[in-house]
Wavefront OBJ file of the C-alpha trace (Angstrom):
o trace
v -49.093 -55.732 25.863
v -46.353 -58.199 26.776
v -43.049 -58.328 24.921
v -43.967 -61.628 23.234
v -47.208 -60.118 21.936
v -45.399 -56.991 20.742
v -42.866 -59.155 18.968
v -45.626 -61.109 17.207
v -47.530 -57.957 16.306
v -44.570 -55.939 15.010
v -42.265 -58.659 13.725
v -39.471 -57.268 15.898
v -37.795 -59.968 17.961
v -37.902 -59.831 21.745
v -34.106 -59.579 21.788
v -34.235 -56.576 19.463
v -36.931 -54.933 21.587
v -34.746 -55.357 24.673
v -31.743 -54.019 22.748
v -33.693 -50.969 21.559
v -34.665 -50.281 25.146
v -31.100 -50.766 26.383
v -29.674 -48.238 23.898
v -32.472 -45.736 24.509
v -34.232 -46.091 21.176
v -37.422 -46.905 23.053
v -37.976 -45.422 26.464
v -40.219 -45.519 29.467
v -41.742 -48.927 28.878
v -43.948 -49.477 31.883
v -43.461 -52.566 33.994
v -45.684 -54.420 36.383
v -44.770 -55.175 40.010
v -42.725 -58.168 38.840
v -40.732 -56.076 36.365
v -42.494 -57.472 33.284
v -42.684 -55.014 30.413
v -46.113 -53.756 29.451
v -46.111 -51.921 26.107
v -48.747 -49.281 25.414
v -50.430 -48.485 22.100
v -48.134 -45.438 21.833
v -45.114 -47.706 22.319
v -46.372 -49.920 19.488
v -46.844 -46.906 17.205
v -43.303 -45.769 17.945
v -41.957 -49.268 17.257
v -43.783 -49.349 13.919
v -42.094 -46.044 13.041
v -38.690 -47.401 14.075
v -39.278 -50.594 12.086
v -40.251 -48.592 9.018
v -37.213 -46.332 9.296
v -34.858 -49.280 9.874
v -36.387 -51.080 6.906
v -35.697 -48.010 4.788
v -32.067 -48.097 5.814
v -31.840 -45.492 8.563
v -29.095 -46.335 10.994
v -29.522 -46.893 14.698
v -27.320 -43.833 15.274
v -29.623 -41.589 13.237
v -32.658 -42.883 15.100
v -30.938 -42.414 18.459
v -30.095 -38.839 17.492
v -33.750 -38.297 16.576
v -34.870 -39.716 19.952
v -32.368 -37.537 21.808
v -33.699 -34.477 20.022
v -37.273 -35.480 20.886
v -36.282 -35.756 24.530
v -35.094 -32.154 24.484
v -38.563 -30.886 23.611
v -40.345 -28.933 20.933
v -37.525 -26.451 20.495
v -35.706 -29.219 18.563
v -38.468 -29.591 15.969
v -36.462 -27.725 13.303
v -33.471 -30.028 13.895
v -35.673 -33.121 13.795
v -37.280 -31.927 10.583
v -33.857 -31.297 9.044
v -32.675 -34.746 10.113
v -35.688 -36.380 8.473
v -35.310 -34.249 5.342
v -31.685 -35.271 4.940
v -32.642 -38.931 5.385
v -35.369 -38.460 2.782
v -32.785 -37.168 0.301
v -30.561 -40.184 0.983
v -33.520 -42.499 0.358
v -34.448 -40.673 -2.855
v -30.899 -41.184 -4.124
v -31.046 -44.873 -3.212
v -34.366 -45.120 -5.032
v -32.780 -43.670 -8.177
v -29.949 -46.187 -7.925
v -32.436 -49.036 -7.512
v -34.505 -47.819 -10.472
v -31.350 -47.719 -12.631
v -30.454 -51.243 -11.564
v -33.988 -52.465 -12.296
v -33.820 -50.970 -15.790
v -30.499 -52.678 -16.465
v -31.807 -55.989 -15.203
v -34.926 -55.719 -17.364
v -32.762 -54.969 -20.391
v -30.595 -58.024 -19.729
v -33.629 -60.239 -19.185
v -35.200 -59.035 -22.439
v -31.967 -59.837 -24.284
v -31.934 -63.352 -22.859
v -35.574 -63.809 -23.829
v -34.730 -62.753 -27.414
v -31.850 -65.217 -27.534
v -33.968 -68.001 -26.060
v -36.862 -67.334 -28.450
v -34.551 -67.543 -31.504
v -33.855 -71.199 -30.760
l 1 2 3 4 5 6 7 8 9 10 11 12 13 14 15 16 17 18 19 20 21 22 23 24 25 26 27 28 29 30 31 32 33 34 35 36 37 38 39 40 41 42 43 44 45 46 47 48 49 50 51 52 53 54 55 56 57 58 59 60 61 62 63 64 65 66 67 68 69 70 71 72 73 74 75 76 77 78 79 80 81 82 83 84 85 86 87 88 89 90 91 92 93 94 95 96 97 98 99 100 101 102 103 104 105 106 107 108 109 110 111 112 113 114 115 116 117 118 119
């Protein structure tokens, strides 16, 4: 799949795809004889994972660390698991903060509705 098609399919811009490749976040993208990238289904699956993790707030550095551990083989599985578990805890804490904010916003909105309805 060409970079333009991957960009359309994943919602990741072509510039970002090139950047991810440059920094080693995605690796071994095959190229044709003219040097044009040809993404595989596995590449797309990896990009969907990266997009999901980025959308959840994981930093590029954390993802690069994860990729570097993957490159070192299965003996790094415990480290990778620990990395993901620590990111999960960070996300759970963010979720709690968001839920608290939502509750406060709902309370404020209800108060405004009460004031508006008294008129």
